[in-house]
N, C-alpha and C positions, 0 to 999 in steps of 0.2 A: 129620247126618254119614252116617247109614246111606244115605239117598238119594244122597248124593255118591258113595259107593262103588259103588252100583249102576249110576249113569250112567257112572261111570269104567270099570267092567268091561265094559258094553255097548260103550262107545266102542273100548276096546282090542280086543274081539272083531271089531267091524265093521272096524276098521283091519287087523286081521291078514288078513282076507279080501280086502280091497281090492288092486289091482294097479295101482302107479303108474308112470308114465313121464313124462320131463321135457324141456322144450322152451325154449331160451333160456338156457342155463346160462351162457353167455359174458357175458350182460348183468349177472350178478352180479360177475364180475370186473372188468368195465367200470366198474360203479358204485363198487366199492372203490377203484379207481385214481383216481377223481375226488372221492371222500368225503375229508374232512379226517382222519377218524378210521377209515378203512378199512373201514367198514361200509356199511350201507344200510337202508333203511325201505320195506318192502312195503306197498302199497296194495291192499286186496282189498274186493270187495263183501260186505255183510254176509250174503247168502244163502248164500255159500261158506264161511262161518266154520269150520264143524265140520271138514271134510275139508282145509281150508287149513291148519288147525292140525296135523292128524293127518299131513299129507304132510311136515311138518318135524320129525317125531320124530327126535331125535338131532342136531338143529341148533337149539339153544335160540335163541328170540327173546324180546323183551320185548313185552308186550301189556298193554292197559288194560282190566280187567273192572269192571262196575258193582258198587257197593257193596250193591246190594240182596240180600236174601235169596234171590231166585230165581236170582241169578247165582253163588251160593255153589258149586253143584255144577260149574259151568263153571270157576271159578277152581281148585277142587280137582282136577279132571281136568287141566286145563293144567299146575299145578305137579307132579302125578304124572308125567307125561310128559315134564318137564325145561323146559317154558316158564316164563319170568320174568314174574311176574304183578304188576302194579301196580294197586290197587284205587281206583276213583273213578267217580263218575257227574256228568253235566252237569246243569244246573238242571232241575228237574221243573216241572209245571203251576203249582205255587205259588211258583216262582221261588227255591227252596231248592237250593242247591249242595252236593252230596253229596261233597265232597272232588275234585271234578273238576278244579279248578284246580291243586291239590297234586299230584294224580295226574299231569297233564300234565307239570308241571315236573320231577317224579321221573323220568318217562320221558325228558325232554330231557338230564337229567343222565347217565342211563344210556347214551343214544346217544353222549354225549360222551365216555364211557369206553371206548367202542369196540363196544359190544352192538349187533348188528342188531335191528330192531324191525319190528312189523307193526301196521297200524291198519285197521280196518274203516272205509272213507272215507265211507260212507253212513249209518253207524250213530250211535247206537243205536236211533233211532225213524225214520230217513228224512227226506226221501222218497228211495225206493229209487233206486239207481243215479245219484244225483246227488252229486258229490264236494263234501263240506264243507270248510271252510278248516283244520280242524285238524290234518291231515297236513302242510300246505304250512308252516303256523306253526311245527311241530315241526322240519321240515326246514330251515328257514332258520335257526332259532335254534339247532339243534345241528350246522348245516353238514353235514348228511347227505343223500345222494342218494336220491331216490325211485325205487323199481322197481314198476311196474304188475304185479300178481300174480293169476294167474287159474287156479285148479284147476277143471276141469269133468268131473263123472262121466259115464259113458255112459247110465246108468239111475239114476233117483233118485225118491224121493218128493217132492213139492212142498207145503209147508204153507199153510195159508189165513192167512198173516201179512202183514204190511205189506211185507216184502222177498221174500215167496215163498220161505221158507227151504227149502233143499235138503238132503236127507238121502240120501246114496248108498246104494243097495240093496247088500246083503252080496255080495261077489264081483265087484263093479263095476270096470270099468277107469277109471282117472281120469287125464286128462292134466293136467299141472302146467305153465303156461307163465309165464315171467318176460319182461315187455316191455322195451324200451330204457330207459335210465336216463333220468329227468328231473332235471336240475340246477337246484334252487332257489337262484338266488343273488342275486336283488334282491326287496325288498318292493314296488317299482314294477310288477312284472309278477305280482303275487300271484295275480290271478284267471286269468291266462293259463295258470299251472301247473295250476289245477284242471281248466280245460277240456282242457288236453293230457293229463292223467291219464285223465279221463272217456273221452275219444275212443280213447285207448290200449286201455283196459279193454274197450271195446265191439268194437274191432277184433280183440283177442285172443279173444273169443268166436266170431268166424268162424273163426279159425286153429284153434281147439281141435276145432271140428266136421271140418275137414280132417285133423287130426292123429289124431282116433280112427280114421278110415278107414285112415290110414297107420301104425297101431299098431306093426306088427313093426319098423319102421325107426326107432323112438324110442329114446331112452337110458332105462335104469331107474336109472340113478345120480343121486343127489340131490347138490347142491353140496357138501356136507361130505363125501361119498364120493369126490368127484372132486378134492379137495385133496391 
């Protein structure tokens, strides 16, 4: 628990120093208008997980966090900042499922209740920047619209992990982009939704670089502040 508190306070201190600006907020309204439950499901690369969560403080989302002890500080921090946490892990190397199936079902039920959600689409173990089927399956079963979600820091440390995890440096500018909604309406087009999401996230990365140059003209209001 002590470690969890330390990580939480570090995350809060870093977040307080970050400067966020947002692009594509209209895509959230568009997604809500097309979703049965008036919500949406953000799809984000695992490497941008930390600042992706911090950029949504004040706007609670449902997320799935691993049941491993290593992930306890992450779950603790998420809950402290208002994120709704569901605990579960996919099958490990020995084929043991650690509540992964139950966690997924619980998240689908929460989505049906109208909560917005967020999924690391290439996590938890990669391959990096390859969209796995989980987010599409959840979107189809909950009738929730997917939004490509990409927060990009101007300066960051990159870790030597499978995803090249990014930790934005203190006082960094961070551009948060919401892509055009993806309406997953048919299981027959399952793989095409994965391809569309992957392509959109890659395109947003290029737009983020342009947006950082155009920083002064971007909105500093997040979606929940615009409502």
